[in-house]
MOPAC internal coordinates of N, CA, C and O (Angstrom, degrees):
PM7 1SCF
backbone

  N    0.0000 0     0.00 0     0.00 0    0    0    0
  C    1.4300 1     0.00 0     0.00 0    1    0    0
  C    1.5253 1   110.20 1     0.00 0    2    1    0
  O    1.2310 1   120.68 1   -42.38 1    3    2    1
  N    1.3093 1   116.30 1   137.62 1    3    2    1
  C    1.4562 1   122.17 1   177.28 1    5    3    2
  C    1.5190 1   109.15 1   -77.68 1    6    5    3
  O    1.2310 1   120.48 1   -55.56 1    7    6    5
  N    1.3451 1   116.69 1   124.44 1    7    6    5
  C    1.4490 1   120.75 1  -178.20 1    9    7    6
  C    1.5147 1   111.20 1  -109.52 1   10    9    7
  O    1.2310 1   120.48 1   131.27 1   11   10    9
  N    1.3296 1   116.69 1   -48.73 1   11   10    9
  C    1.4647 1   120.09 1  -179.46 1   13   11   10
  C    1.5131 1   109.92 1  -160.13 1   14   13   11
  O    1.2310 1   121.35 1    -6.35 1   15   14   13
  N    1.3113 1   115.03 1   173.65 1   15   14   13
  C    1.4563 1   121.84 1   179.15 1   17   15   14
  C    1.5202 1   109.38 1  -110.73 1   18   17   15
  O    1.2310 1   120.31 1   -46.27 1   19   18   17
  N    1.3263 1   117.01 1   133.73 1   19   18   17
  C    1.4596 1   121.01 1   178.81 1   21   19   18
  C    1.5170 1   111.44 1   -72.88 1   22   21   19
  O    1.2310 1   120.50 1   154.91 1   23   22   21
  N    1.3117 1   116.64 1   -25.09 1   23   22   21
  C    1.4617 1   121.63 1   179.67 1   25   23   22
  C    1.5213 1   109.32 1  -154.75 1   26   25   23
  O    1.2310 1   120.63 1   -18.13 1   27   26   25
  N    1.2893 1   116.40 1   161.87 1   27   26   25
  C    1.4639 1   120.43 1   174.46 1   29   27   26
  C    1.5332 1   108.30 1   -72.52 1   30   29   27
  O    1.2310 1   119.90 1     2.58 1   31   30   29
  N    1.3101 1   117.79 1  -177.42 1   31   30   29
  C    1.4607 1   121.35 1   176.56 1   33   31   30
  C    1.5265 1   108.02 1   -65.43 1   34   33   31
  O    1.2310 1   120.43 1   -53.18 1   35   34   33
  N    1.3288 1   116.79 1   126.82 1   35   34   33
  C    1.4648 1   121.81 1  -178.19 1   37   35   34
  C    1.5150 1   109.98 1  -130.56 1   38   37   35
  O    1.2310 1   120.88 1   -21.14 1   39   38   37
  N    1.3218 1   115.91 1   158.86 1   39   38   37
  C    1.4696 1   120.41 1   177.48 1   41   39   38
  C    1.5274 1   109.55 1   -80.16 1   42   41   39
  O    1.2310 1   120.72 1   -13.37 1   43   42   41
  N    1.3100 1   116.24 1   166.63 1   43   42   41
  C    1.4568 1   121.11 1   178.95 1   45   43   42
  C    1.5097 1   113.43 1   -65.52 1   46   45   43
  O    1.2310 1   119.68 1   159.22 1   47   46   45
  N    1.3291 1   118.22 1   -20.78 1   47   46   45
  C    1.4596 1   121.09 1   179.86 1   49   47   46
  C    1.5232 1   112.37 1   -95.90 1   50   49   47
  O    1.2310 1   119.87 1  -172.70 1   51   50   49
  N    1.3287 1   117.85 1     7.30 1   51   50   49
  C    1.4582 1   122.24 1  -178.64 1   53   51   50
  C    1.5260 1   111.16 1   -66.85 1   54   53   51
  O    1.2310 1   120.57 1   -41.99 1   55   54   53
  N    1.3274 1   116.51 1   138.01 1   55   54   53
  C    1.4700 1   120.32 1   177.92 1   57   55   54
  C    1.5273 1   110.76 1   -69.26 1   58   57   55
  O    1.2310 1   120.12 1   153.41 1   59   58   57
  N    1.3121 1   117.37 1   -26.59 1   59   58   57
  C    1.4689 1   120.25 1   176.09 1   61   59   58
  C    1.5331 1   109.53 1   -64.95 1   62   61   59
  O    1.2310 1   120.01 1   136.18 1   63   62   61
  N    1.3327 1   117.59 1   -43.82 1   63   62   61
  C    1.4581 1   121.27 1   177.28 1   65   63   62
  C    1.5256 1   110.48 1   -63.41 1   66   65   63
  O    1.2310 1   120.31 1   136.91 1   67   66   65
  N    1.3217 1   117.02 1   -43.09 1   67   66   65
  C    1.4599 1   120.61 1   178.99 1   69   67   66
  C    1.5227 1   111.45 1   -62.34 1   70   69   67
  O    1.2310 1   119.84 1   145.19 1   71   70   69
  N    1.3217 1   117.91 1   -34.81 1   71   70   69
  C    1.4596 1   121.10 1   178.72 1   73   71   70
  C    1.5303 1   111.02 1   -66.35 1   74   73   71
  O    1.2310 1   119.76 1   146.75 1   75   74   73
  N    1.3292 1   118.06 1   -33.25 1   75   74   73
  C    1.4642 1   121.28 1   178.99 1   77   75   74
  C    1.5261 1   113.11 1   -75.40 1   78   77   75
  O    1.2310 1   119.82 1   162.40 1   79   78   77
  N    1.3231 1   117.94 1   -17.60 1   79   78   77
  C    1.4672 1   120.35 1  -177.34 1   81   79   78
  C    1.5240 1   112.12 1   -58.10 1   82   81   79
  O    1.2310 1   119.89 1   138.93 1   83   82   81
  N    1.3356 1   117.81 1   -41.07 1   83   82   81
  C    1.4601 1   118.51 1  -179.03 1   85   83   82
  C    1.5231 1   111.67 1   -67.83 1   86   85   83
  O    1.2310 1   119.79 1   150.35 1   87   86   85
  N    1.3271 1   118.00 1   -29.65 1   87   86   85
  C    1.4690 1   120.95 1   177.52 1   89   87   86
  C    1.5304 1   110.78 1   -67.20 1   90   89   87
  O    1.2310 1   120.70 1   141.05 1   91   90   89
  N    1.3235 1   116.27 1   -38.95 1   91   90   89
  C    1.4570 1   121.23 1  -178.62 1   93   91   90
  C    1.5318 1   112.69 1   -88.99 1   94   93   91
  O    1.2310 1   119.90 1   171.40 1   95   94   93
  N    1.3291 1   117.80 1    -8.60 1   95   94   93
  C    1.4715 1   122.81 1  -176.82 1   97   95   94
  C    1.5267 1   111.29 1    56.17 1   98   97   95
  O    1.2310 1   120.86 1  -139.15 1   99   98   97
  N    1.3600 1   115.97 1    40.85 1   99   98   97
  C    1.4553 1   121.54 1   179.94 1  101   99   98
  C    1.5196 1   109.60 1  -143.46 1  102  101   99
  O    1.2310 1   121.44 1   -26.36 1  103  102  101
  N    1.3196 1   114.86 1   153.64 1  103  102  101
  C    1.4609 1   121.54 1   174.50 1  105  103  102
  C    1.5247 1   107.28 1   -91.06 1  106  105  103
  O    1.2310 1   120.32 1   -89.48 1  107  106  105
  N    1.3383 1   117.00 1    90.52 1  107  106  105
  C    1.4642 1   121.63 1  -172.39 1  109  107  106
  C    1.5192 1   114.13 1   -71.97 1  110  109  107
  O    1.2310 1   119.67 1   152.58 1  111  110  109
  N    1.3399 1   118.23 1   -27.42 1  111  110  109
  C    1.4578 1   119.96 1  -177.31 1  113  111  110
  C    1.5328 1   112.85 1  -107.19 1  114  113  111
  O    1.2310 1   119.97 1  -169.86 1  115  114  113
  N    1.3185 1   117.66 1    10.14 1  115  114  113
  C    1.4667 1   123.82 1   175.13 1  117  115  114
  C    1.5215 1   113.76 1    55.62 1  118  117  115
  O    1.2310 1   120.63 1  -141.22 1  119  118  117
  N    1.3532 1   116.41 1    38.78 1  119  118  117
  C    1.4613 1   119.28 1   176.73 1  121  119  118
  C    1.5253 1   112.23 1   -95.78 1  122  121  119
  O    1.2310 1   120.26 1  -176.26 1  123  122  121
  N    1.3385 1   117.11 1     3.74 1  123  122  121
  C    1.4554 1   121.09 1   178.31 1  125  123  122
  C    1.5173 1   114.12 1    86.62 1  126  125  123
  O    1.2310 1   119.78 1  -179.81 1  127  126  125
  N    1.3305 1   118.03 1     0.19 1  127  126  125
  C    1.4621 1   122.43 1  -179.59 1  129  127  126
  C    1.5209 1   107.99 1  -129.22 1  130  129  127
  O    1.2310 1   120.65 1   -50.29 1  131  130  129
  N    1.3311 1   116.36 1   129.71 1  131  130  129
  C    1.4636 1   120.05 1   174.70 1  133  131  130
  C    1.5179 1   107.75 1   -92.80 1  134  133  131
  O    1.2310 1   120.40 1   -73.28 1  135  134  133
  N    1.3067 1   116.85 1   106.72 1  135  134  133
  C    1.4565 1   121.86 1  -175.29 1  137  135  134
  C    1.5174 1   110.30 1   110.19 1  138  137  135
  O    1.2310 1   121.20 1    12.59 1  139  138  137
  N    1.3018 1   115.32 1  -167.41 1  139  138  137
  C    1.4575 1   120.82 1  -176.83 1  141  139  138
  C    1.5330 1   108.85 1   -94.28 1  142  141  139
  O    1.2310 1   119.84 1   -52.19 1  143  142  141
  N    1.3461 1   117.90 1   127.81 1  143  142  141
  C    1.4650 1   119.63 1   178.22 1  145  143  142
  C    1.5370 1   110.59 1   -60.06 1  146  145  143
  O    1.2310 1   120.45 1   -46.06 1  147  146  145
  N    1.3199 1   116.75 1   133.94 1  147  146  145
  C    1.4678 1   121.74 1  -176.07 1  149  147  146
  C    1.5340 1   112.40 1   -58.62 1  150  149  147
  O    1.2310 1   120.10 1   150.83 1  151  150  149
  N    1.3135 1   117.42 1   -29.17 1  151  150  149
  C    1.4665 1   120.63 1  -178.21 1  153  151  150
  C    1.5230 1   112.49 1   -68.23 1  154  153  151
  O    1.2310 1   120.11 1   159.78 1  155  154  153
  N    1.3291 1   117.39 1   -20.22 1  155  154  153
  C    1.4597 1   119.65 1  -176.93 1  157  155  154
  C    1.5298 1   113.35 1   -95.42 1  158  157  155
  O    1.2310 1   119.96 1  -174.63 1  159  158  157
  N    1.3445 1   117.68 1     5.37 1  159  158  157
  C    1.4569 1   122.32 1  -178.57 1  161  159  158
  C    1.5278 1   110.11 1   -97.02 1  162  161  159
  O    1.2310 1   120.46 1   -51.84 1  163  162  161
  N    1.3403 1   116.73 1   128.16 1  163  162  161
  C    1.4658 1   122.36 1   174.73 1  165  163  162
  C    1.5150 1   108.33 1  -114.65 1  166  165  163
  O    1.2310 1   120.45 1   -58.63 1  167  166  165
  N    1.3300 1   116.75 1   121.37 1  167  166  165
  C    1.4622 1   120.44 1   177.70 1  169  167  166
  C    1.5247 1   108.09 1   -80.04 1  170  169  167
  O    1.2310 1   120.43 1   -61.11 1  171  170  169
  N    1.3330 1   116.79 1   118.89 1  171  170  169
  C    1.4555 1   122.23 1  -179.75 1  173  171  170
  C    1.5254 1   109.96 1   -84.61 1  174  173  171
  O    1.2310 1   120.72 1   134.67 1  175  174  173
  N    1.3337 1   116.24 1   -45.33 1  175  174  173
  C    1.4662 1   121.80 1  -178.56 1  177  175  174
  C    1.5192 1   108.55 1  -156.39 1  178  177  175
  O    1.2310 1   120.42 1   -35.71 1  179  178  177
  N    1.3245 1   116.79 1   144.29 1  179  178  177
  C    1.4582 1   122.15 1   175.47 1  181  179  178
  C    1.5241 1   108.12 1  -133.23 1  182  181  179
  O    1.2310 1   121.13 1   -50.23 1  183  182  181
  N    1.3337 1   115.45 1   129.77 1  183  182  181
  C    1.4635 1   120.90 1   178.94 1  185  183  182
  C    1.5244 1   108.21 1  -145.71 1  186  185  183
  O    1.2310 1   120.40 1   -54.41 1  187  186  185
  N    1.3142 1   116.85 1   125.59 1  187  186  185
  C    1.4608 1   120.27 1  -179.11 1  189  187  186
  C    1.5119 1   110.71 1    64.90 1  190  189  187
  O    1.2310 1   120.31 1    53.13 1  191  190  189
  N    1.3262 1   117.02 1  -126.87 1  191  190  189
  C    1.4609 1   121.03 1  -177.78 1  193  191  190
  C    1.5345 1   112.89 1  -101.08 1  194  193  191
  O    1.2310 1   120.32 1  -173.97 1  195  194  193
  N    1.3393 1   116.99 1     6.03 1  195  194  193
  C    1.4676 1   121.08 1  -177.94 1  197  195  194
  C    1.5186 1   111.11 1  -122.20 1  198  197  195
  O    1.2310 1   120.73 1   -34.82 1  199  198  197
  N    1.3280 1   116.21 1   145.18 1  199  198  197
  C    1.4607 1   120.56 1   175.34 1  201  199  198
  C    1.5219 1   109.53 1  -132.74 1  202  201  199
  O    1.2310 1   120.98 1   -27.24 1  203  202  201
  N    1.3180 1   115.74 1   152.76 1  203  202  201
  C    1.4574 1   122.61 1   176.20 1  205  203  202
  C    1.5261 1   106.85 1  -101.14 1  206  205  203
  O    1.2310 1   120.96 1   -63.46 1  207  206  205
  N    1.3302 1   115.78 1   116.54 1  207  206  205
  C    1.4602 1   120.92 1  -178.81 1  209  207  206
  C    1.5246 1   109.62 1  -108.88 1  210  209  207
  O    1.2310 1   120.96 1   -37.09 1  211  210  209
  N    1.3295 1   115.78 1   142.91 1  211  210  209
  C    1.4581 1   121.13 1   171.48 1  213  211  210
  C    1.5149 1   106.70 1  -108.14 1  214  213  211
  O    1.2310 1   121.27 1   -54.16 1  215  214  213
  N    1.3149 1   115.18 1   125.84 1  215  214  213
  C    1.4629 1   121.75 1   178.73 1  217  215  214
  C    1.5147 1   106.05 1  -127.25 1  218  217  215
  O    1.2310 1   121.02 1   -68.80 1  219  218  217
  N    1.3151 1   115.65 1   111.20 1  219  218  217
  C    1.4608 1   118.96 1  -172.12 1  221  219  218
  C    1.5124 1   107.95 1    65.98 1  222  221  219
  O    1.2310 1   119.84 1    56.48 1  223  222  221
  N    1.3211 1   117.92 1  -123.52 1  223  222  221
  C    1.4650 1   120.02 1   176.85 1  225  223  222
  C    1.5293 1   111.40 1  -110.26 1  226  225  223
  O    1.2310 1   119.72 1  -164.75 1  227  226  225
  N    1.3274 1   118.13 1    15.25 1  227  226  225
  C    1.4620 1   122.84 1   179.82 1  229  227  226
  C    1.5200 1   110.67 1  -110.68 1  230  229  227
  O    1.2310 1   120.91 1   -21.59 1  231  230  229
  N    1.3378 1   115.87 1   158.41 1  231  230  229
  C    1.4609 1   122.16 1  -178.59 1  233  231  230
  C    1.5202 1   110.56 1  -119.74 1  234  233  231
  O    1.2310 1   120.58 1   -35.97 1  235  234  233
  N    1.3468 1   116.50 1   144.03 1  235  234  233
  C    1.4508 1   123.37 1  -179.39 1  237  235  234
  C    1.5178 1   110.21 1  -134.77 1  238  237  235
  O    1.2310 1   120.53 1   -34.99 1  239  238  237
  N    1.3294 1   116.59 1   145.01 1  239  238  237
  C    1.4592 1   121.90 1   172.60 1  241  239  238
  C    1.5205 1   106.43 1   -97.78 1  242  241  239
  O    1.2310 1   120.52 1   -70.50 1  243  242  241
  N    1.3138 1   116.61 1   109.50 1  243  242  241
  C    1.4576 1   122.28 1  -175.19 1  245  243  242
  C    1.5226 1   110.82 1  -116.55 1  246  245  243
  O    1.2310 1   121.05 1   -21.64 1  247  246  245
  N    1.3179 1   115.60 1   158.36 1  247  246  245
  C    1.4563 1   120.93 1   174.52 1  249  247  246
  C    1.5326 1   108.63 1   -75.36 1  250  249  247
  O    1.2310 1   120.17 1   -39.94 1  251  250  249
  N    1.3147 1   117.28 1   140.06 1  251  250  249
  C    1.4620 1   121.24 1   178.28 1  253  251  250
  C    1.5237 1   110.05 1   -60.69 1  254  253  251
  O    1.2310 1   120.32 1   147.15 1  255  254  253
  N    1.3410 1   116.99 1   -32.85 1  255  254  253
  C    1.4643 1   121.21 1  -178.57 1  257  255  254
  C    1.5258 1   113.17 1   -73.27 1  258  257  255
  O    1.2310 1   119.70 1   172.10 1  259  258  257
  N    1.3340 1   118.18 1    -7.90 1  259  258  257
  C    1.4636 1   121.17 1   177.45 1  261  259  258
  C    1.5103 1   111.78 1   124.01 1  262  261  259
  O    1.2310 1   121.07 1   -12.36 1  263  262  261
  N    1.3095 1   115.55 1   167.64 1  263  262  261
  C    1.4550 1   120.82 1  -179.68 1  265  263  262
  C    1.5184 1   111.89 1    98.26 1  266  265  263
  O    1.2310 1   120.99 1   -13.28 1  267  266  265
  N    1.3221 1   115.71 1   166.72 1  267  266  265
  C    1.4525 1   121.45 1   179.37 1  269  267  266
  C    1.5173 1   109.06 1  -110.91 1  270  269  267
  O    1.2310 1   120.91 1   -53.67 1  271  270  269
  N    1.3091 1   115.86 1   126.33 1  271  270  269
  C    1.4526 1   121.08 1   179.53 1  273  271  270
  C    1.5159 1   111.00 1   -99.19 1  274  273  271
  O    1.2310 1   120.77 1    17.39 1  275  274  273
  N    1.3259 1   116.14 1  -162.61 1  275  274  273
  C    1.4654 1   120.05 1  -177.59 1  277  275  274
  C    1.5235 1   111.79 1   -71.99 1  278  277  275
  O    1.2310 1   121.22 1   -25.33 1  279  278  277
  N    1.3265 1   115.27 1   154.67 1  279  278  277
  C    1.4625 1   119.83 1   176.09 1  281  279  278
  C    1.5203 1   108.83 1   -82.17 1  282  281  279
  O    1.2310 1   120.73 1   -26.73 1  283  282  281
  N    1.3262 1   116.21 1   153.27 1  283  282  281
  C    1.4575 1   121.52 1   176.26 1  285  283  282
  C    1.5203 1   107.07 1   -79.25 1  286  285  283
  O    1.2310 1   120.54 1   -52.86 1  287  286  285
  N    1.3305 1   116.57 1   127.14 1  287  286  285
  C    1.4618 1   120.78 1  -176.19 1  289  287  286
  C    1.5122 1   110.71 1  -124.16 1  290  289  287
  O    1.2310 1   121.34 1   -28.10 1  291  290  289
  N    1.3200 1   115.05 1   151.90 1  291  290  289
  C    1.4666 1   122.56 1   173.53 1  293  291  290
  C    1.5191 1   106.62 1  -129.04 1  294  293  291
  O    1.2310 1   120.45 1   -59.01 1  295  294  293
  N    1.3279 1   116.75 1   120.99 1  295  294  293
  C    1.4620 1   123.22 1  -177.63 1  297  295  294
  C    1.5279 1   111.33 1    56.11 1  298  297  295
  O    1.2310 1   120.53 1  -143.31 1  299  298  297
  N    1.3414 1   116.59 1    36.69 1  299  298  297
  C    1.4550 1   121.27 1   176.98 1  301  299  298
  C    1.5082 1   116.07 1    81.91 1  302  301  299
  O    1.2310 1   120.04 1   179.34 1  303  302  301
  N    1.3256 1   117.53 1    -0.66 1  303  302  301
  C    1.4587 1   122.21 1  -178.87 1  305  303  302
  C    1.5286 1   108.68 1  -112.82 1  306  305  303
  O    1.2310 1   119.76 1   -44.23 1  307  306  305
  N    1.3456 1   118.06 1   135.77 1  307  306  305
  C    1.4632 1   118.99 1   178.52 1  309  307  306
  C    1.5345 1   111.27 1   -55.16 1  310  309  307
  O    1.2310 1   121.00 1   -49.11 1  311  310  309
  N    1.3320 1   115.69 1   130.89 1  311  310  309
  C    1.4486 1   121.63 1  -179.17 1  313  311  310
  C    1.5226 1   108.75 1   -77.01 1  314  313  311
  O    1.2310 1   120.56 1   -50.85 1  315  314  313
  N    1.3116 1   116.53 1   129.15 1  315  314  313
  C    1.4696 1   122.11 1   178.96 1  317  315  314
  C    1.5044 1   109.59 1  -118.07 1  318  317  315
  O    1.2310 1   121.04 1   -38.18 1  319  318  317
  N    1.3283 1   115.62 1   141.82 1  319  318  317
  C    1.4619 1   120.78 1   177.20 1  321  319  318
  C    1.5182 1   109.33 1   -64.57 1  322  321  319
  O    1.2310 1   120.68 1   -35.44 1  323  322  321
  N    1.3048 1   116.30 1   144.56 1  323  322  321
  C    1.4493 1   121.25 1  -178.29 1  325  323  322
  C    1.5193 1   108.90 1  -138.31 1  326  325  323
  O    1.2310 1   121.01 1   -29.23 1  327  326  325
  N    1.3020 1   115.67 1   150.77 1  327  326  325
  C    1.4634 1   119.70 1   176.68 1  329  327  326
  C    1.5234 1   110.69 1   -87.34 1  330  329  327
  O    1.2310 1   119.81 1   173.58 1  331  330  329
  N    1.3227 1   117.96 1    -6.42 1  331  330  329
  C    1.4563 1   121.40 1   179.00 1  333  331  330
  C    1.5157 1   110.44 1   -76.19 1  334  333  331
  O    1.2310 1   120.65 1   -36.88 1  335  334  333
  N    1.3265 1   116.36 1   143.12 1  335  334  333
  C    1.4596 1   120.97 1   179.40 1  337  335  334
  C    1.5028 1   109.32 1  -113.23 1  338  337  335
  O    1.2310 1   120.10 1   180.00 1  339  338  337

């Protein structure tokens, strides 16, 4: 039975889709990498055992020791960086 959606409709190059690849243990967008390529991760801040990573225009709370944590959301929608002020 369908209960809910983990994300809205996204493109194959979406960082949200890439973040889910490690959960499913599959390369969902056929880019040859299961998960987010390490080169595309920017650490914004690290404190204690948690860090805030920016991947593309999305933000994730990840463990400093590795792995992908939950995405930062606002009103249930993944928060994306914007140039608008």
